[in-house]
N, C-alpha and C positions, 0 to 999 in steps of 0.2 A: 539507427537514425531517429532521432525525438525532436520533437515539435512541442515546442512550450508555449502553453495558453494560460492568459494570465486571468485570474476570475473575471474582472470586466468584460472580456473578449468572449468568454463561456457565457457569460448571461446575453449576453447582444445573440451569437450564434444558434442559441438554445434556447430562446425565446418563444414563446408562443405566436404565431402569424409570421416567423422571419422566414423570406421568401424559401432560403433552401431546408427541406424537412431533416428532423434528424436523421433519419432512413439515408438521404443523399448524403449527409455527411460522414455517416459511419461509414457507409460504402466506399467514400472517397479516401479517408484517412486510411482502412483496411487495404485500398491498394498501394500507397506508397510510404506509410508511418512504420517504425517497428513499434514505437511506441507515442503515447502523448503525455506531457505533462500538466495536469489539469490544476491548475492555482498556481502558476511558474511564477508569479509574484510574490509569493511566500517565501521563496529561494533569494530574495534580492533583500539584502540587507538595507535595513533605514529607508524602506520605500511604505509609504504609506499613500494609498490613493482615494479620492473623494468619490469616483465613481462606484457606482453599486454593482458589488461582482456577484457570482453565481458559487455556492460553495463546493468546493472541488468532488466531496463525497457524491452529492447530488448529480453534478454531471458526470463522474464513472457510474453511477446506477441508470442515469441515461443513456450514456454511450453504449454500457451493457448489452442492453438491449439489440442497439444499432451496428455493432460490429462483430467481427468474426475471428479477427485475425490480431489487431492494435493490441498493444499492452494500453492499460489505464492506471498512469500513476498517478495517486492521490497525493497531493502537497497540503503538509498541516502542520502547526508548531506545537509541541508540546506543553507551552507553556498556556496556551486554550485550551486545548483537549488532553484530558487525561489518556496515557499510555494504554491502560484498559478501552476507552470505547476507540482508540485510534485502529487498536487489535484485532476491534470486531468486524470495525468496518471494513479493511482492506480486506480481511478473512473473507468478509460476505462477497464482497466483489470477487474475489479468488474462486470463492465454489459457485458464483455464479457464473463467470466466464472461462470455467475450464483452465484456471491457470495463469492469468493474462493481468493481474493484479501488481500494483506495484507500490511502493511509499515512500513519498521524495519527505525526509524530515527538515526542518527549518531550525535558524538557531532560535528565531524566534517570532510571535507575531508582535508587530510595532502597532497595531490597533489595538493588541489584546489589553486586560484594566491592567496596570501596575499590580505588580505581586503576584504570587501563585500559590495559592491555599493547598496543594496537594503537596509539594516539597517541601525540603526540609536542608537545613544545612547548607555550604557553600559549593557542593559538586555541581559539573556541568548539567545541567537538565537532560538537554538534547542527544548527548551519548548514551547515559543513563535509560532514556527512555528508550532507545531502540533497543538498548540489550533487554531490559521490560518484557519489551513487546515479543522478540524473540523465544524468550522465554515462556512466555505465555501461549504464543502459536504453535508451540511443541507441547503442552500438559494436558492433552485432550488429545491421544490415536486414536485416527480416525476408525481404523482397523480393532479398536476395542468395541466399538459397536458390532456386534455378530448377529445379532436379531433370529437366533434359532428356536424357531417354534415347536420343532420335536423335545429340547431340553428344558424350555420356558428361559432360556437365559438371553435376556435383551444385550448386556453391553458387560464387559470384563471390567467392573468398575474399578477393581484396586490397581489398572492400571493408569490412570486419573490421577495427577499429580500436581499439589500445592509448590507454587515456584517460591514463594516466600523469600523475594527479592529483598534486599534491601542498599539504598542508594540514594540518589536525590527523590527518587522515589520508593515509598515502602507499600509492598503489593505480597499478597497471599497468593492469592488466585483460587481453586483454580481457571482455567477458561471455560467459557460456554458455550464453546463452538469448537467443534471438532479440526481436527487436522486439515488446512485444504489443500487441493493439489499441487501448491509449489511447496508446503510447509512452513517455508521461509521465502513470501514474496520478494523481492527485491528491494532493498534501500537507498535510493538516490541522495546526492547531496549536492549544491552548488561548491564549485571551484575556489567559493572564495568559504567556506565555512573551517572550523577551527583545526585545527591536526586535531582534535582527539573525537571530533566528528568524525572527519574524513577518516580515520582510521576504525571506525566500525562501520563502514558504508561499502555498497554493493557495485558500485556506482558514480563515481564523480562527475557533474554535467560541467562540462565548460564553461568559460564564460564565453570565451568568443567561441563564433561557429567554426572559424579554421583552425582551432586548436588542432591536435593530435588525437587519435582514438575515437571517442565518440562525437558523432557530428548532430550540432543541434542549429534548430531555424526558431527563429522567435518574430512570430509576425505580428504588427503592433495593430491593427484591425481587422476587418471582416473582410476588407478589400485583399489585403495582402495575403492573408488566409488562404482566401480563393485563387489567387494567381498564385500562391507556392502549391496548392495541392494541383496545380492543372499543370504545370514545367516539372514538378520532381518527376523520376524517375518510377515505373513501378518496382515493387520490392517482388522478390523471387515468389513465386507459387508453391514454393517446398522449403519455406522458411519455418525455424523451431515455432513447436506449438505452444510452450509455454515462456514466459517473458522470463526466467531462469536463464532457460536455454540460450534464447534469441541471443542473449548479452554473451553467453560462454561460462556462465556461473553453475558451481556442480551442485548437485542435489545437496542439500544439508541431513544429516542424520536425522531419523524420524524420531529415533529413542525419546521422550523426556526423561531429564532429572528432576528429581524432587523427593519431597513425601507425599506418601500414599495418602491421598484424601480419603478413602474408603478400605482401609486395609482388608488382605482376604480375612476370612474369618474363620473361624476353624472346623464348621459344616458347612457343604457342599449346600445344603438347603439355605441357610443364611448368607453364603458368599454370592450366591450366585439368584437373588433376591431381585 
């Protein structure tokens, strides 16, 4: 079950001085929600709001400190944020929450400046961004860091790869963040997304709450959110630990594919520096 929270609502319920502290909100979300989509208005085509909102990444960082079970899905548009930055933000939250982060990718951000300086050609931007982000997430295996004091080896650097991605985005890599608990945090898209974007997604968010499959609640304001958190049934204590497992998604292979950034040298002294 998902609760979709638009950016203006996030700004209201997470502002300093709001009657319900973030810790209380986090506790209530933990009780009833498998995950929350932070910045859900980005998934709604042609939606432009005049109301100031809170950046979904900031909301995720705040709620990461006050939740223990609920998944935190960061909505973003690759037209505004480069895939490298999106990959870094989501991976950071995934590390901080032990595997509860996700990415909700939008077709575009209608409030963004027209044009995209990062892309080339006429390729669909959002699907290509998802592909690049996943390649980045896998490019720096966490177990490459062995920190062996006796041998003096901190990392098996030859296992870090450059993704050399070519598409709407050209990204060499590698990533600067070791693989997070889920390796590939799940990618959510709107049910109104293009076929190309749906094809690369893990979870499709239905347009109507009554659609089969994933159930989504969309409170319009703080009062509706409060009422929703009061009446929803509690989620069983034994639910899955990671967001991928909560949605029945198989664990991806953690082994990266790409060009070694630091090829193994011929002598141990150099390769193990």
